C-alpha positions in Angstrom: 100.8 104.3 107.1 98.4 105.0 104.5 95.7 108.2 103.6 93.3 108.9 101.2 94.2 112.6 100.0 91.7 115.0 98.1 93.7 117.5 95.6 92.5 118.8 92.3 89.1 117.2 92.6 90.2 113.6 92.6 90.7 111.3 95.8 94.3 109.4 96.1 95.3 106.5 98.2 98.8 107.4 98.9 101.4 105.5 101.5 105.3 106.7 102.2 107.6 106.2 99.1 104.7 106.7 96.3 104.7 108.6 93.4 101.3 110.2 92.1 100.6 112.5 89.1 97.8 114.9 90.1 96.3 118.4 88.9 98.9 121.2 88.6 99.9 122.2 92.1 102.1 125.4 91.9 106.1 124.9 92.9 108.9 124.0 91.3 110.7 120.7 91.1 111.8 119.5 94.3 109.8 121.9 96.1 108.0 120.1 99.4 104.4 120.5 99.4 101.8 119.5 102.2 98.5 117.8 101.4 96.2 118.9 104.0 92.8 117.7 102.8 92.6 113.9 104.3 89.4 112.2 104.1 90.8 108.7 105.9 93.9 107.4 107.6 95.0 103.7 108.3 97.6 101.5 109.1 97.2 97.9 108.1 93.7 96.7 108.9 92.7 99.5 111.3 91.4 103.1 110.1 92.6 106.2 112.3 91.3 109.8 112.9 91.9 111.6 110.4 92.1 114.8 112.0 95.5 116.5 112.9 96.9 114.3 110.1 99.3 115.8 106.7 101.0 114.2 103.9 104.0 115.9 102.9 105.5 115.4 99.2 108.4 116.3 97.1 107.5 117.7 93.5 109.5 115.7 91.1 108.4 117.7 87.8 105.9 119.8 86.2 104.6 117.9 82.8 101.5 117.3 80.6 99.2 114.4 80.2 98.3 112.4 77.2 96.4 114.5 74.3 92.7 113.9 74.3 91.3 114.4 70.9 87.8 116.1 71.0 85.9 115.3 68.2 82.2 116.8 67.2 79.9 115.4 64.3 76.7 116.5 63.3 75.9 113.9 60.7 74.0 115.1 57.5 74.8 119.1 58.1 78.6 118.7 57.0 79.4 119.8 60.3 83.1 118.4 62.1 84.9 119.7 64.7 88.4 118.6 65.8 89.8 119.8 69.3 93.1 118.5 71.2 93.6 118.7 75.0 96.5 118.3 77.3 95.9 118.3 80.8 98.6 120.0 83.4 100.0 117.8 85.8 102.4 117.6 88.8 104.2 114.1 89.5 104.5 113.8 93.4 106.6 111.4 95.6 105.0 110.7 98.9 107.6 111.5 101.8 105.6 111.0 104.9 102.3 110.7 106.2 101.8 111.8 109.8 100.9 114.0 112.5 100.9 117.9 111.7 103.9 119.5 113.3 102.9 122.8 115.1 105.2 125.5 113.5 107.0 127.5 116.4 105.3 131.2 117.3 107.2 133.1 114.8 109.1 136.0 116.7 108.4 139.8 115.9 111.3 141.4 114.1 111.9 144.8 115.9 111.2 147.8 113.3 114.2 149.3 111.6 114.9 152.7 111.5 115.2 152.9 107.8 111.7 151.3 107.4 110.0 153.7 109.5 110.8 157.1 107.4 109.8 155.1 104.3 106.2 154.3 105.6 106.0 157.8 106.7 106.7 159.0 103.2 104.2 156.6 101.7 101.4 158.2 104.5 102.3 161.8 103.3 101.9 160.6 99.5 98.3 160.2 99.2 97.6 163.3 101.3 99.3 165.5 98.8 97.8 163.8 95.8 94.3 164.8 97.3 95.5 168.5 98.0 96.6 168.6 94.3 93.6 166.9 93.1 91.0 169.4 95.2 90.9 172.5 92.9 89.7 170.9 89.5 86.3 172.0 88.5 83.3 169.9 88.0 82.5 169.7 84.3 79.8 171.9 83.1 76.5 170.7 82.7 76.0 169.5 78.8 72.4 171.7 77.8 73.8 172.7 74.4 74.2 169.1 73.1 70.6 168.4 73.0 69.1 167.4 69.5 67.0 169.7 67.7 64.0 168.7 65.0 65.7 168.0 61.5 64.5 170.5 59.2 62.1 169.5 56.1 63.7 169.1 53.0 61.4 170.7 50.0 60.1 168.6 47.4 61.3 168.9 43.8 59.2 170.8 41.5 57.9 168.9 38.5 57.0 170.7 35.2 54.0 170.2 33.7 
């Protein structure tokens, strides 16, 4: 079974066991990721519905691609700029192409007694800060800082 997957703005045709290099995906080597944006799926010569399908992949490594040289030049203006770029890539090994497994409903953990006093203390802290901040006075209006007209300087007297 194969699928057309979109990740990092590009499309890839993948099947179980394939290795592909895609735009950087967060994770460490050995982590399992799920590629959910499936555009098309098929088995042999027939096309299947892509709804509800997922592609699971394992991160092999986080690497960088080959250096691309960016060179700009404007002739007769003595303008030359040379720059390089290496794209961050993630190497993936496709583990399976198949239906999404529905996760079992998570059980809600009983609230611990130790956690309750801590949340109450955090709730009380903002109230105490508001009380402490209340007695501050507002800044006085700045009427004195208005500019006064500059005094004219007397011109020097010339002797005749």
